[in-house]
N, C-alpha and C positions, 0 to 999 in steps of 0.2 A: 813650502818653496818660497824663494825670495819674492816672486811675483805676488804671492798672497800677502807677504809682509807689507809691501809698499802699496799695493792696490787697496788693501784694507786699512793698514795702519797709518801710512803717511798720506794717503789721499783723504785723510780725515776731512778737513774743510767741509764738514757736514755732509759728506757724500752719503753717510748713513746716520740717521738720527739715533740718539740714545734710546735703547730699547725699553719697552715696558716688560717687566718680569712677572710672569704669572705666579700665583700663589700655590698652585698645585699642578701636577701633571695632567689632571683631568679638565682643567679650565680651558674652555674654548675661547680663543681670542677673536678669531675670524676665520671663516671657511674660505680657503683659497680656491679659485676656480681650477679644476684639474679634470682632465678627461682620462678615461681608463687607459687610453693608448699613450698618454703623455709619459715619455721616458723618465723625466725628472720625478713625476709623481710616483711612478713604479719604483724607482730607485729609492726614494725616501721611504716608501712603504716597506721595502725590504730592510732598510737600515733600522727603521723603527721597530720592526718585528724582531730583528736580531738583538737590538738593545733591550727590548722587553723580556726576551727569553734569557738574556745573560746580564742581569742588572748589576752584577758585581765584577764584570769583566771590563777593565779600563780601556782595553783596545777597542772593544765593540762600541762603548760609549763615545770614545774619541772619534771613531769613524763617522758617527752620526753628527757630532758637534762640528767636525771639520767640514762636512758637506753643507751644513747650515751656514757656516762662515763663508764658504765658497759661493753659495747662492746669494748671500747678502752682498758680497763684493761684485758679483755679476749683475745683479738686478737692482741694488740699492734699496731693498725692502728691509726695513729695520725689524720686522717681525721675525725674520730668520735669526737675528741676533738674540731676540727674546727667547726663541725656542732653544737655541744653543745654551743660553744662560740657565734655562730651566733644567736641562739635562745635567749640566755640571753641578748645579746646586743640589740636585736630587741624589747624586752619586754618594753612597755611604762609605765606600771603601777608601783605602789609602790612594791618593792621587798619584798616578804614574807621571814620569817626566812629560809625556805627551799631553796628558790632561792638565797638568800644571801650566804648561805653556799655553794651551788653549784657554785656560782660565785667565791668564795674563792678557791674551789677545782680546778677550771680552772686556776686561777691565780697561784696556787702552781705548776701546770704543767710547767709553764714558769719560775719557781724559783722566782716568786714575793711573797716571804714568808711574807714580812711585809704587803703587800696589802691584802693577804689572811687572815692574822690575824685580820686585820681591818674589813674585811667582817664577820668573825666569831664573833668578838666582837659585831658588829652591830646586827647580828642575835640573839645573846644572850640578847641584850638589849630589843629586841622585845619579845623574849620568853626565859626567863632564864632556862627553862626546856628542851630546844631543845638539846637532847643528841648528835646529829651528829656534832654540832658545837664544843662541848667539845672534842669529839673524834678526830676531825680533828686538833684542836689546839694542843692536845697532840701529834699527829703525827708529826706536824711541830716542836714542841719543841724537840722531839726525833731526828729529822734530824739535828737540831742545837746543839745537845748534851746539852740541858738545862733540865737536869733531874729533878731538883726541880720543875720547871714550869710544866713539864709533869706529875709529881705525883699529882699536884693540880688538873689537869684535870681528872686524874683517880679517885681522891677522889670525884670530882663533879659527875662523873658517878655513883659512889657508892651511893651517897646521893639521886640520882634520881631513885634508885632502879634498875639500869641496871647492874645486877650482872655479867652476862657473858661479857658484854662490859667492865666493870671495870676490870675483871680478865685478859682480853686480853691486856688492856692498862697497868695495873700494871705489868703483867708478862714480857712484853717487856721492860718496864722501869727498872725493877729489873735486867734483863739480861744485858741491855746496860750499866747500872751503876756498873756492876761488880759482882753481886750475881747470877751467872748462875744457881746453884742448886735451889735457891728459885724461880727464874724466871721460870724455867722449871716446877716446881711443881704448880705454880700459873696458868701457861698456861694449864697444865693437868687438873686442877680443872675447868677452864673455858671451856675446851673441853667437860667435862661431862655435862655442862649446855647448851652448844650450840645446837640450834635446826635446824638452816638452813644449807644447804650443803655448802654455801659460807663461813659461819663462821667456819665450821668444816675444810674446806680446808685450810683456812688461819691459823688456830691454829695448824694443823698438820704440815704445812710447817714451821712455826716458831719453833715448837718443834724440827723438824728435824735440823734446823739451830743451835739451842741452844745445842742440843746433839752433833752435829759435832764440835762446838766450844770447847766442853769439851773432845773431842777425843773419844766419844762414837759412833764409826762408825756404828756398827750393829744396835743400837737403832735409829740413824739418818736415816739410810737406810730404816728401817721399817716404820718410820713416813712419809718419802717422798713417799714410795710406797702406803701407805694408802691414802695419799692425791691424788695421781695419780689415784687410783682405784675409786675415786668419779666421774671420767669421765667428769670433767669440764675443759674447756680451761682456762688457767690462766698464764699470762706472768711471774708473779713473781715466781710461783711454778716452771715453766720450767727453769727459770734462776737459781734459787737456786739449783734445782736438777742437772742441767748441771754443775754448779760449784762443787758440791759434787762429781760428776763422774770424772771431770777433776782432782780434788784433789786426787782422788784415782786411777789414772792411767787408766781410762776407756774412753779415748777420742773417740774410735770407737763407743761406745754406744751413745755419744753425737751427732756424725754425723748422726746416725740413728734417734735419737730423734728429731733433729731440721731440718731435710732435707726439710721440707715443711714450715718453719717459716722464710723465707727471709724478710717478710714485717716488722718484729719487729727488730729494730736496735740492741737492747741488746742481742737478741737471735742470730742474724746474726754474731755479734762479737764472741760469744761463738762457733758458728758453724765454723767460719774461724779459730779460735784457734785450735779446734779439728781437722779440715782438715789439717792444717799445721803440727800438731803433727803426724798425720797418713799418711802424704804424699799423700793426696787425690788430684787427678787431678782437682777437682772442686775448690780447694782453690784459685787459681789465679783469677777465675771469681768473687768469693765473696770478695776477697781482693780489687779488682778494684771497685766493687759495694760499699763497705764501704768507700773507699777513696773518691769516688764521693759524697757520702752522707755527710761525715764529711766536705768536702770542701763547699758543699752547705749550711750546717749549719753555718759554719764560715761566709759565705758571707751574711747571713741574721741576724747575731748577736745572734745566738741560742747557749746558754751555757748549754743546758740540756744533751749533749752527752759527757761531759768531762771525766767522769770516764771510760766510755766504750771506748772512743777514746784513753785514756791512756793505757788501756789493749791491744788495737789493736796495738799501736805503740811499746809497750814493747814486747809482746809475738808473734806478727806476723811479724812486720817490724824490730824488734830488734833495735829500735831507743830509747835508754834509756834516753838521754837528753830531747827529745821531750816528751816522756812519763812522765818524772818527772815534767816538766813544766805544763803539762795538769793536772796531779794529784794534784799538789799544787793549781792550780786555782780552781779545783773542790772542794778541801777541804775547801776553803774559803766559799763555798756555802753550802756544805753538809758534815756532820761529823758523818755519821753512820759507823758501823764496816766495811762494805764493802768498803766505801770510804777510811777509815784508812788503810785497807790492800793494796789497790791499791797504795797509797802513799808510804807505807813501801816497797813494792816490787820494785817500780821504784827507790827509793832511794838506795836500796841495790845494784841493778844492776848498777846504775849510780855511785855508791860509793860516795854518797853525803849525809852523815849522818845528817848534820844540816838541810837539807830540810825537813826531817821527824821528827824533834824535837817536833812539836805540837802533833803528834801522840804518840811519846814516852812519852811525858808529860801526855797525856790523859790515856795511858795504866797504868802509874804509879799512877795517881790520882784516877782512877776508879777501878783499879785492875781487869780490864776486862780480863777474863780467856781464851781467844782463844789461844790454844797451838801454832798454826801456826804463829800468829802475835807475840807472845812472842819470838819465835825462830827468826823471822825476826828482831825484835828489838835487840836481842843478836848479830846477824850478823852485824848490823850497828855499834856496839861498836868495 
C-alpha cells in the first residue's frame, strides 16, 4: 500500500537504520520480549511456521517479509528489516513479482536505490499490472527529485484503476514539484477514497505536512491529530508531528511524546533536541546514546543516518561545520524537502551559502512553497 511506501521508503531520514543481515536462519540476533498473549508475537509465530512448512512458496514467504517490513515501519526497529532480508536471501526458488518488490524495498532501506529500481523493473516485467512496484518506483523517484519519472508511475497507477493509490502518488508529486494547493487537494480527494486505516494515516500525515509548508498551522495540527487518533504506531507520523511541535515552540510536548521511543534513531534525535531545548536532565544520556549509534553506523559504512546525524550535530552539539558536511553528503543520496531543509539550516548557521546552492536552485526551479525554507534561503543571501 502507498502508506507503506512512504512511511518506510520516503521517511528514510534514518527512521530505520541499515539492518544487520544474519548469516543463517538459525542465528539468534537478540530475543525480543514477547508474552504468550502478545497478538503480534502470535501472528509472527504463525507466519514463521507457515514459511517453514512451505519454503518454496513465494506467497507464504512474502507474507512473512511484508509483516516484518510493516513492524519496522511501525516501531522503527531495524532488526525486523534484518529478519526480512534473511527470509528473502534464503528463498531458493524463482522470485515472484511480490518477492522481487519486497527485495527492492529492502534494498532502498540501505539506500541502494538503483538496485531497488532494478528489482521493481523485473517485477513489472513478470507482471505489468503489479501496482506495488509502480508505487515504490514513484517513491524512489520522489526521493531523487525526479518528478517527471514519478508522475509516470502515478499515471501507471491510474491506468491500473488504483484511484486512491494514484491520488496519493500524484498529490505528493504535485506538492514536491511546487504546487502545494493542488497537491493538498489531490491528497484530500484520495483520503475520501481510502479504505484502510494505514492509508488514512499516511494521507492525513502528508496533508499535515503540506498544510504546514503553506503556513496553515491550525489545519496542519488538525490533520496530525486526526492521524494520531487512529491509534496506530507509525514512525513517520511521530517524526512529522514532532517536527511540527518543535517548529511551533512545543519542545516539552515532544519530550512527553517520544519518551518511550529510544529504539528509533530518528525519534531519539528529536527527543534529544527537545530535551536540550527544555534543559531536561535526561538529555546527556540520550546524547551519549546517539553519539554511540552514529559512531557504530560510520564503522559499518551505514549512510542511512546522515540527515538525522546532521540535525544532531547542529542542534544538540552545535557543530555547524560537521552538520553541514553530513547534510551535503545526505543530499547526494536523498533530495526530499526534509533533506533540503536540513542542508539549508546547516549552511545558514555555518555561513556557507555555496554549500546549499543545490537546494536554492531546486527551490527556484520547482517554486516549492515551504515558507520556512524560503526564509532560510533569504538568510543565505
